[in-house]
C-alpha positions, -999 to +999 in steps of 0.1 A: +103-196-033+105-167-059+089-142-034+116-150-008+143-148-033+132-115-048+127-101-013+164-106-005+174-092-038+152-061-033+165-056+003+201-058-010+195-033-038+177-008-016+205-011+011+231-004-016+215+027-030+197+041+000+211+026+032+191+013+061+155+023+067+139+028+101+107+012+113+084+024+140+054+006+156+063-030+145+047-042+178+013-032+164+014-058+136-012-086+139+000-122+139-024-133+111-031-118+077-039-081+074-043-054+048-014-029+049-028+005+037-009+038+032-010+070+013+005+065-022+036+087-025+061+068-047+060+038-071+086+020-050+066+021-018+052-015-023+087-028-021+095-009+011+062-019+026+067-056+017+102-054+034+088-036+064+061-063+070+086-093+067+083-122+075+047-118+063+042-124+026+021-100+006+000-098-026-007-065-042-028-049-069-010-037-101-026-018-130-032-041-160-009-021-183+021-035-164+011-070-174+015-063-211+053-068-210+058-106-208+089-104-187+074-079-162+042-100-163+061-131-152+079-112-124+046-096-111+027-129-111+055-147-092+057-118-068+020-123-060+006-094-079-027-095-097-040-073-125-066-046-119-083-023-145-084+010-127-109+025-151-133-005-150-125-027-120-144-060-122-155-084-094-120-100-094-106-067-079-124-076-047-127-114-050-091-122-056-076-104-025-105-116-003-098-152-013-060-147-007-066-132+027-090-160+038-074-191+022-037-184+019-009-169+041-007-138+019-015-104+034-023-075+011-006-042+003-031-016-008-034+021-014-069+034-007-065+064-030-056+041-059-031+066-074+000+086-064-017+117-078-049+115-058-058+119-021-094+108-025-101+077-005-120+049-023-140+021-007-122-010-020-101-015+012-132-012+033-151-038+013-121-062+013-116-059+050-152-065+057-155-096+035-122-111+045-125-104+083-089-092+086-078-059+101-063-029+082-029-017+094-021+019+085+015+027+074+032+058+061+064+064+042+086+094+047+116+096+024+127+105-011+097+109-035+119+112-066+139+082-078+171+102-079+167+110-042+171+073-034+207+074-046+215+103-022+211+078+007+185+099+024+169+083+054+136+064+049+113+060+078+081+040+079+056+038+108+028+013+115-004+025+131-030+006+153-050-020+134-085-010+123-111-037+125-143-036+103-175-050+117-190-075+093-223-059+100-211-026+085-232-014+056-211-002+027-226+031+015-215+067+008-216+076+045-196+047+059-171+050+030-166+087+039-162+079+076-137+052+068-117+075+046-116+101+074-105+075+099-077+063+076-066+099+069-065+107+106-043+076+112-019+086+083-017+122+097-009+109+132+019+087+119+034+115+099+034+136+130+051+109+150+079+105+124+085+141+115+059+168+119+078+191+095+078+165+066+054+175+038+046+154+008+048+172-025+037+153-056+067+155-080+044+150-110+009+164-101-019+154-123-028+182-147-063+196-145-085+199-175-094+234-187-130+226-178-121+219-141-125+246-116 
């Protein structure tokens, strides 16, 4: 009930401040549960992605620090979020979404890079897809990457890619994780080209390198 309520509230707020968004490739969405994966470009992408995938309901990972505020914690839990320690992810980071995908009607929103300031693909999405048996659906967001840009009512466009199915016999190792990352990145690049080949993502707050890094 709360998820449906907050969905309409979020849709209304985004419409007021940014106008209508455009969706491409909606015919590619599976009928059952799936994992919606995309490059992480803004903190509000999960909201846009959840709206794009409606009427599917989604769960999503949120860093544990967000759950320290009791009000925000209540909202996150009732919006189907679950806590993840980014520095030391435990078994629940895999077990919780797998159980949701297999035993509930909740699909999953996930960012394979884990952070808005990294392009390195991690293997969590691959493992979850293998264990749950559901496909991964690539999606990309093109639009404002600064919060102030949303109020300029710039157009937001999102595009879905072809589902990616993971064979349950796939062995998870460095090689398969790397291949999986390349496959996802190729899908993201293709979708970006389909929306606007001239659009380039620039991190508004790039992560500072340590003096020891080359």
